[in-house]
C-alpha positions as CSV (number, residue, x, y, z in Angstrom):
1,T,197.3,-107.1,-117.2
2,F,198.6,-104.5,-118.7
3,V,195.5,-102.1,-117.0
4,L,196.3,-104.1,-113.9
5,V,199.8,-103.7,-114.1
6,Y,199.7,-99.9,-115.2
7,T,196.3,-99.6,-112.1
8,V,199.8,-100.7,-109.0
9,F,202.3,-98.9,-109.7
10,S,200.1,-95.8,-110.1
11,A,198.8,-96.3,-107.1
12,T,201.9,-97.7,-105.3
13,D,204.7,-94.9,-107.2
14,P,206.1,-93.8,-103.5
15,K,208.4,-90.7,-105.9
16,R,204.1,-89.8,-106.3
17,N,203.4,-86.6,-103.5
18,A,200.6,-86.8,-100.8
19,R,198.3,-84.3,-102.8
20,D,198.4,-86.4,-105.4
21,S,196.1,-88.5,-103.6
22,H,193.2,-87.2,-100.7
23,I,193.9,-90.5,-98.8
24,P,196.1,-92.3,-99.7
25,V,196.5,-95.8,-97.5
26,L,193.7,-97.0,-100.1
27,A,196.3,-97.7,-102.8
28,P,194.2,-101.5,-103.0
29,L,191.1,-99.7,-103.9
30,P,192.0,-98.1,-107.6
31,I,193.5,-101.8,-108.1
32,G,190.9,-103.6,-106.9
33,F,188.3,-101.4,-109.7
34,A,190.6,-101.9,-112.2
35,V,190.4,-106.0,-111.6
36,F,187.2,-105.9,-111.1
37,M,186.6,-103.4,-114.5
38,V,189.4,-105.9,-116.7
39,H,186.9,-107.9,-116.1
40,L,183.8,-106.6,-117.4
41,A,185.6,-106.7,-120.0
42,T,187.1,-109.8,-120.8
43,I,185.0,-112.3,-119.3
44,P,182.6,-112.6,-123.3
45,I,186.4,-112.4,-124.4
46,T,188.8,-114.9,-122.4
47,G,187.9,-115.7,-119.8
48,T,189.1,-113.1,-117.6
49,G,193.3,-114.5,-118.3
50,I,194.6,-111.8,-117.4
51,N,197.0,-114.3,-114.0
52,P,198.7,-117.1,-116.0
53,A,198.0,-118.9,-112.7
54,R,194.4,-119.2,-113.3
55,S,194.9,-120.2,-116.9
56,L,196.0,-122.9,-116.2
57,G,194.3,-123.4,-113.4
58,A,191.0,-123.8,-114.9
59,A,192.9,-125.0,-118.1
60,V,193.8,-128.5,-116.1
61,I,190.4,-129.1,-114.0
62,F,189.0,-129.1,-117.7
63,N,191.5,-131.1,-119.7
64,Q,190.7,-131.5,-123.3
65,D,193.0,-131.3,-125.9
66,K,191.6,-128.4,-128.3
67,I,192.6,-125.9,-124.3
68,W,196.0,-127.2,-124.4
69,D,196.2,-125.6,-128.2
70,D,195.9,-122.5,-127.4
71,H,196.7,-122.0,-124.1
72,W,200.7,-120.6,-124.8
73,I,198.6,-116.6,-125.4
74,F,197.8,-117.6,-121.8
75,W,200.8,-116.9,-120.5
76,V,202.9,-114.8,-123.8
77,G,199.7,-112.0,-123.3
78,P,199.6,-111.1,-120.1
79,F,204.0,-111.5,-119.6
80,I,204.5,-109.3,-123.0
81,G,200.9,-106.7,-121.4
82,A,203.0,-105.9,-117.8
83,A,205.9,-105.5,-119.7
84,I,204.4,-102.9,-121.2
85,A,203.2,-101.5,-118.6
86,A,206.5,-101.4,-116.7
87,I,208.7,-99.7,-119.9
88,Y,205.6,-97.6,-120.1
89,H,205.4,-96.4,-116.6
90,Q,209.0,-96.0,-115.6
91,F,210.4,-94.6,-118.7
92,I,207.2,-92.7,-120.2
93,L,205.4,-91.0,-117.6
94,R,208.2,-90.9,-114.7
95,A,211.0,-89.9,-117.6
96,S,213.7,-91.4,-115.5
97,G,214.8,-93.0,-118.7
98,A,215.4,-89.0,-119.8
99,K,217.0,-88.6,-116.4
100,A,219.5,-91.2,-116.7
101,L,220.7,-90.3,-119.6
102,G,220.6,-86.6,-118.9
103,S,222.9,-87.5,-116.0
104,F,225.1,-90.2,-117.7
105,R,225.7,-87.2,-120.5
106,S,227.0,-84.7,-118.2
107,S,228.9,-87.1,-115.5
108,S,230.9,-87.9,-119.0
109,A,231.7,-84.7,-120.3
110,M,233.9,-83.6,-117.7
């Protein structure tokens, strides 16, 4: 989920310059490629649980007691991965946290 959310944020960031992308209309292409790569890497491990709704649907259809024992990880994992990707994109890559903190310090000194 981290890879998917990070790719979506990076591909659709409105603050990117037009020169950063040769064809800005093709934002769905890297998103689809990220989903494809995550599926290739994680199907043998988890059955690709990057979407909690997809994991829930499979668990409901299969409906065995053992499935529900560890089902919580398919909800907690994607939410944590998405939150980490959002924090990484906002505060590390775009450094908006440092800019906001700097403007706060300069305005409070007046």
